[in-house]
C-alpha positions as CSV (number, residue, x, y, z in Angstrom):
1,M,24.8,11.8,43.8
2,K,25.2,15.1,44.8
3,Q,27.2,18.2,43.0
4,I,29.4,20.4,44.2
5,Q,27.8,24.2,43.2
6,F,30.2,27.6,42.9
7,N,27.9,30.3,43.5
8,G,30.1,33.7,42.6
9,S,30.1,35.9,40.2
10,G,32.4,37.7,38.1
11,N,30.8,41.0,39.3
12,E,31.3,40.3,42.7
13,F,35.1,39.0,42.3
14,F,35.8,42.0,40.2
15,K,35.5,44.7,43.2
16,I,37.8,42.3,45.3
17,W,40.3,41.8,42.6
18,I,40.5,45.6,41.5
19,V,41.5,46.5,44.9
20,N,44.3,43.8,45.6
21,V,45.8,44.9,41.9
22,L,45.7,48.4,43.2
23,L,46.9,47.8,46.8
24,C,49.5,45.4,45.3
25,I,50.8,48.3,43.0
26,V,50.6,50.9,45.6
27,T,52.5,48.8,48.2
28,F,55.1,47.1,45.7
29,G,53.8,44.1,45.8
30,I,53.3,43.8,49.6
31,Y,50.2,43.3,49.8
32,Y,50.2,40.5,47.8
33,P,49.8,38.0,50.6
34,W,46.7,39.4,51.8
35,A,45.4,39.7,48.4
36,K,45.8,36.1,47.5
37,V,43.9,35.5,51.2
38,R,41.0,37.3,50.1
39,T,41.1,35.7,46.8
40,R,40.8,31.9,48.9
41,R,37.9,33.3,51.0
42,Y,36.2,34.3,48.2
43,F,35.9,31.7,46.0
44,Y,36.1,29.2,49.2
45,A,33.1,30.9,50.5
46,N,31.3,29.9,47.1
47,L,31.7,26.6,46.7
48,E,28.4,24.9,48.3
49,Y,27.4,21.1,48.5
50,A,24.8,20.2,50.2
51,D,24.1,23.2,51.4
52,R,27.3,23.4,53.4
53,Y,30.5,25.2,52.6
54,F,34.1,25.8,52.3
55,D,36.1,28.2,54.4
56,Y,39.7,29.2,54.1
57,H,41.4,30.3,57.7
58,A,44.7,31.8,56.9
59,T,45.8,35.4,57.8
60,G,47.6,37.6,55.1
61,K,50.3,37.7,58.0
62,Q,50.4,34.1,57.9
63,L,51.4,34.2,54.4
64,F,53.5,37.3,54.2
65,L,55.8,35.2,56.4
66,G,56.7,32.9,53.6
67,Y,56.3,35.3,51.0
68,L,59.1,37.4,52.9
69,I,61.3,34.7,53.2
70,G,60.4,33.1,49.3
71,V,61.8,37.4,48.1
72,L,64.7,37.3,50.3
73,I,66.1,34.1,49.0
74,L,65.2,34.8,45.7
75,L,67.5,38.3,46.4
76,A,69.9,36.6,48.3
77,I,70.4,34.8,45.1
78,Q,70.7,37.6,43.1
79,I,73.0,39.8,45.1
80,V,75.5,36.9,45.5
81,G,75.3,35.9,41.7
82,S,76.6,39.6,40.8
83,I,79.4,39.4,43.7
84,L,80.6,35.9,43.2
85,P,79.6,34.9,39.4
86,F,80.6,31.0,40.4
87,I,78.3,30.8,43.2
88,S,75.5,31.7,41.7
89,I,75.3,28.4,39.9
90,I,76.0,26.7,42.9
91,L,72.9,28.4,45.2
92,P,69.6,27.0,42.3
93,V,71.0,23.9,42.9
94,I,71.2,24.6,47.0
95,L,67.8,25.9,46.6
96,F,66.3,22.9,44.8
97,A,67.2,20.5,47.6
98,F,64.7,22.8,49.7
99,V,61.5,22.2,47.0
100,P,60.2,19.1,48.6
101,W,60.4,20.9,52.2
102,I,58.6,23.4,50.7
103,I,56.0,21.4,49.0
104,W,55.9,19.4,52.4
105,R,55.0,22.4,54.6
106,S,53.0,24.5,51.8
107,L,50.5,20.8,51.9
108,K,50.4,20.8,55.6
109,F,49.5,24.4,55.8
110,N,47.0,24.7,53.5
111,M,45.3,21.6,54.0
112,R,44.7,22.6,58.2
113,M,43.8,26.2,56.9
114,T,41.2,24.8,55.0
115,S,37.5,23.7,56.0
116,F,34.2,22.4,54.9
117,S,31.6,22.2,57.3
118,N,33.5,23.7,60.1
119,V,35.5,20.4,59.5
120,R,39.2,21.1,58.9
121,F,40.8,19.2,56.4
122,G,44.6,18.1,57.4
123,F,48.1,16.4,55.5
124,I,49.8,14.1,57.4
125,G,52.3,12.8,55.1
126,A,56.0,12.7,56.2
127,L,58.8,14.5,54.7
128,K,61.1,11.4,53.4
129,P,58.4,10.6,50.5
130,A,58.1,13.9,49.4
131,Y,62.1,14.1,48.5
132,V,61.8,10.7,46.8
133,I,58.7,11.7,44.6
134,Y,60.0,15.7,43.8
135,M,63.8,15.2,44.0
136,L,64.8,11.7,43.7
137,I,62.0,10.6,40.8
138,P,62.6,13.5,38.5
139,I,66.2,13.2,39.0
140,L,66.6,9.7,37.9
141,G,64.5,10.3,35.1
142,Y,66.2,13.2,33.6
143,V,69.2,11.1,33.9
144,A,68.1,8.2,32.2
145,T,66.6,10.3,29.6
146,A,69.7,12.3,29.0
147,L,71.6,9.3,28.9
148,L,69.3,7.8,25.9
149,I,69.2,11.1,24.3
150,F,73.1,10.8,24.3
151,G,73.1,7.8,22.6
152,C,70.5,8.3,20.2
153,L,73.0,11.1,19.0
154,S,76.0,9.2,18.7
155,S,74.1,6.7,17.2
156,L,73.4,9.4,14.3
157,S,76.9,10.3,14.1
158,T,77.5,6.8,12.6
159,I,74.7,7.1,9.9
160,Y,77.4,8.8,7.4
161,E,80.0,6.1,8.0
162,G,78.8,4.2,5.0
163,A,78.3,0.3,5.9
164,R,77.3,1.2,9.0
165,S,74.7,3.7,8.0
166,T,71.6,1.1,8.3
167,F,72.5,0.2,11.6
168,G,73.1,3.6,12.9
169,L,69.7,4.4,12.0
170,I,68.0,1.7,13.4
171,A,69.7,2.5,16.7
172,F,68.9,6.5,16.2
173,I,65.3,5.2,15.7
174,A,65.2,2.6,18.7
175,A,67.0,5.3,21.1
176,L,65.0,7.9,20.1
177,I,61.6,5.8,20.9
178,A,63.3,4.8,24.3
179,A,63.8,8.3,25.4
180,I,60.7,8.7,24.8
181,G,59.0,6.0,26.1
182,L,61.1,6.3,29.0
183,G,60.0,10.3,29.5
184,L,56.5,9.3,28.8
185,F,56.7,6.5,32.4
186,V,59.3,8.9,34.6
187,F,56.6,11.5,34.0
188,G,53.6,9.0,34.9
189,L,54.8,7.3,37.8
190,F,55.8,11.2,39.1
191,I,52.1,12.0,38.5
192,K,50.7,8.8,40.0
193,K,53.2,8.7,43.1
194,S,52.7,12.8,43.8
195,S,48.4,11.9,43.5
196,E,49.0,9.3,46.2
197,Y,51.0,11.3,48.0
198,R,48.6,14.4,47.9
199,I,45.4,12.8,48.3
200,G,46.3,9.7,50.6
201,Q,47.7,11.4,53.2
202,T,45.0,14.3,53.2
203,R,42.7,13.9,56.1
204,F,39.2,15.1,56.5
205,G,38.7,15.7,60.5
206,Q,39.4,12.2,61.6
207,G,37.9,10.6,57.9
208,R,40.8,9.3,55.5
209,F,40.9,9.6,51.5
210,F,42.1,6.7,50.0
211,T,43.6,6.2,46.5
212,D,43.9,2.8,43.6
213,L,45.9,4.5,41.1
214,H,48.2,2.5,38.7
215,T,51.3,4.3,36.3
216,K,49.9,2.8,33.1
217,K,47.0,5.2,33.1
218,F,49.1,8.0,33.3
219,V,51.5,7.3,31.0
220,K,48.5,6.6,28.1
221,I,46.8,10.0,28.9
222,Q,50.7,11.8,28.6
223,L,51.3,9.5,25.4
224,K,47.7,10.8,23.9
225,R,48.6,14.5,24.6
226,V,52.1,13.9,23.0
227,L,50.3,12.8,20.0
228,I,47.9,15.7,20.0
229,I,50.4,18.1,20.1
230,I,52.3,16.1,17.2
231,G,49.5,16.0,15.0
232,G,48.4,19.7,15.6
233,L,51.9,20.7,14.4
234,L,52.0,18.7,11.8
235,L,48.7,20.0,10.5
236,L,50.0,23.6,11.4
237,T,53.3,22.9,9.3
238,V,51.3,21.5,6.0
239,L,49.0,24.8,6.4
240,A,52.1,26.8,6.8
241,G,53.4,25.8,3.5
242,L,50.2,26.0,1.8
243,L,49.8,29.4,3.1
244,V,53.5,30.4,1.4
245,V,52.6,29.1,-1.9
246,F,49.2,31.0,-1.9
247,A,51.0,34.2,-1.0
248,M,53.4,34.0,-3.8
249,S,50.4,33.6,-6.0
250,G,51.8,30.1,-7.4
251,E,54.8,32.3,-9.3
252,V,57.5,30.5,-7.6
253,N,61.0,30.8,-9.0
254,L,63.5,28.8,-7.6
255,T,65.8,31.1,-9.5
256,N,64.4,34.5,-7.2
257,M,63.4,33.1,-4.3
258,S,64.4,36.0,-1.9
259,S,61.9,38.2,-4.2
260,N,59.7,35.5,-3.9
261,M,59.4,35.5,-0.4
262,E,59.5,39.3,0.2
263,R,56.3,39.6,-1.7
264,A,54.7,37.0,0.4
265,D,55.5,38.8,3.5
266,A,54.1,41.8,2.1
267,S,51.0,40.3,1.1
268,P,48.0,40.6,3.6
269,W,46.6,37.1,3.0
270,F,50.5,36.3,4.6
271,I,50.3,38.0,7.7
272,V,46.4,36.8,8.4
273,G,47.4,33.8,7.7
274,F,50.4,33.7,10.0
275,L,48.3,34.9,12.6
276,A,45.4,32.4,12.2
277,L,48.6,29.7,12.5
278,F,49.8,31.3,15.6
279,A,46.0,30.7,17.1
280,G,46.6,27.7,16.0
281,F,49.5,26.9,18.1
282,I,48.2,28.3,20.9
283,A,45.0,25.9,20.7
284,T,46.6,23.0,20.0
285,F,48.4,23.0,23.5
286,L,45.4,24.4,25.1
287,F,43.6,21.4,23.3
288,A,45.8,19.3,24.8
289,T,46.4,20.5,28.2
290,A,43.2,20.6,28.5
291,Y,42.9,16.9,27.6
292,S,45.0,16.0,30.2
293,F,43.3,17.6,32.8
294,S,40.1,16.0,32.1
295,R,41.5,12.3,32.0
296,Q,43.4,12.6,35.0
297,R,40.5,14.4,37.0
298,E,38.1,11.9,35.9
299,Y,40.9,9.2,36.8
300,L,41.4,10.4,40.1
301,F,38.2,11.1,41.2
302,A,36.9,7.7,40.0
303,N,39.7,5.9,42.2
304,T,39.6,7.7,45.4
305,T,37.3,7.2,48.3
306,L,36.4,8.7,51.5
307,D,36.5,6.5,54.4
308,K,35.5,3.9,52.1
309,A,32.6,5.2,51.7
310,I,31.9,8.5,49.9
311,T,33.1,8.1,46.2
312,F,33.6,11.1,43.4
313,K,33.1,11.6,39.8
314,S,34.7,13.8,37.4
315,T,32.5,14.8,34.4
316,V,35.1,17.5,32.9
317,S,35.2,17.1,29.2
318,A,38.3,17.8,27.1
319,R,36.4,20.2,24.7
320,G,34.4,22.0,27.5
321,Y,37.3,22.4,29.2
322,F,39.1,23.7,26.3
323,Y,36.0,25.3,25.4
324,V,36.4,27.5,28.7
325,L,40.0,28.1,28.4
326,I,40.2,29.1,25.0
327,T,37.3,32.0,25.4
328,N,39.0,32.9,28.4
329,M,42.3,34.0,26.8
330,L,40.4,35.9,24.2
331,L,38.2,37.9,27.0
332,V,41.0,38.5,28.8
333,L,43.1,39.5,25.6
334,F,40.8,41.7,24.2
335,T,40.1,43.4,27.8
336,I,43.7,43.7,28.4
337,G,43.0,42.2,31.5
338,L,40.4,43.6,33.2
339,A,37.9,40.5,32.3
340,T,40.6,37.9,34.9
341,P,38.0,38.2,37.6
342,W,35.3,36.9,35.2
343,A,37.9,34.0,33.5
344,K,39.0,33.2,36.7
345,V,35.0,32.5,38.1
346,R,34.1,30.7,34.7
347,V,36.7,28.2,35.4
348,A,35.7,27.8,38.6
349,R,32.2,27.3,38.0
350,Y,32.7,25.1,35.1
351,V,35.3,22.8,37.1
352,A,32.6,22.8,40.0
353,D,29.5,22.4,38.4
354,N,31.3,18.9,37.0
355,S,32.3,17.7,40.3
356,W,30.0,15.1,42.0
357,I,30.3,13.4,45.2
358,Q,28.5,10.7,46.2
359,S,27.5,8.4,49.5
360,S,25.3,5.4,48.4
361,E,26.1,3.8,52.1
362,L,25.4,6.7,54.6
363,D,23.6,9.9,54.9
364,I,25.8,12.8,53.8
365,N,24.4,15.1,56.2
366,H,24.4,12.5,59.3
367,Y,28.3,11.7,58.2
368,L,29.0,15.8,58.3
369,T,27.3,16.6,61.6
370,Q,29.2,13.5,63.1
371,K,32.4,15.0,61.5
372,E,31.8,18.3,63.3
373,Q,31.0,17.0,66.7
374,E,34.7,15.1,66.6
375,Q,36.6,18.5,65.3
376,S,34.9,19.8,68.6
377,A,36.0,17.1,70.5
378,I,39.2,16.9,69.4
379,G,40.2,20.8,69.0
380,E,42.2,22.9,66.9
381,E,46.0,22.1,66.8
382,I,48.1,25.2,67.6
383,G,50.3,25.2,64.4
384,D,54.4,26.1,65.2
385,V,55.7,29.1,63.2
386,L,57.1,27.3,60.4
387,D,53.3,26.4,59.4
388,V,53.6,29.6,56.5
389,D,52.2,29.7,53.4
390,I,55.9,29.5,52.1
391,D,55.1,28.4,48.3
392,I,53.9,31.9,47.6
393,A,57.0,33.4,45.9
394,I,58.9,30.4,45.1
């Protein structure tokens, strides 16, 4: 099993990043597509596996077309909305109807523009599954969950009706649990179907990726994520209560509570404690995000193969990824954003260094050489005018 490596550095990327930022400011954002190409090319070119590298072949001009389309759409929504307010309600719905198409075209374009060891990737997924995954499933999930929440609120209203209060409370708890459970199931199903679509329909040259995923696993990951957030918020709530009591020096007078709270607000300990609680709030959600990302990535890698011969492994841990995220946030915060290049490089290096590829039944160099020969024999397809990175401005 060999490790993927990222060879870039913050010092190198800072030169690219600062030029991109300045040119975007000077050109009022017009340079953004070219900035995105330069960034992707740098990170792709510094990803190494078995002495071979990735590459990104799109041009700023190609991305600019998609960027322009996105900007014009947003401007049209703003202008029409200001002239005809009632139309502004319909336009976002119409735009939402194109989201699956945008995702589908973006996948096709970005995969075609990506290569490894001179072998192009490709995406052959159809448009119809994109509408099922990115529109039908979310809509059905939202509607079903909304109905359960409505039932939950309706049962809550019966709690104050005397003899029916016990039944109303039971119905409220049951509906609440059902709503949370359904929401988690739909979200897990969405992640599973989306992953199967994005990975299972991706090609490497003539090679094919295969996945064996189950909704149950994604539901468990999301359930634990929710429990982490709830546990963290409960702990912060208790600490907040203790902070208020401590800031009031224990002299709590219920008849003069307003003066006690004013004294607490003025206490330096209260201010320090409030900042600590705010940091804890952010840390809770960052750790929940790190947990979800690491566990889903580990599961996806373990259940994905290339040509049923090459396997993958992710060793990204929740604690390790959380440490990178929290320290990056502090770096960016205390440098007023100037440490952004180093933060991005740190994330790329950590993720790459914890990505492994194994080919136990064949020689990886022979396999890649064979794919290069197949690529040369097939030739590159000429993309149509719709092959643009339209997701930039959306």
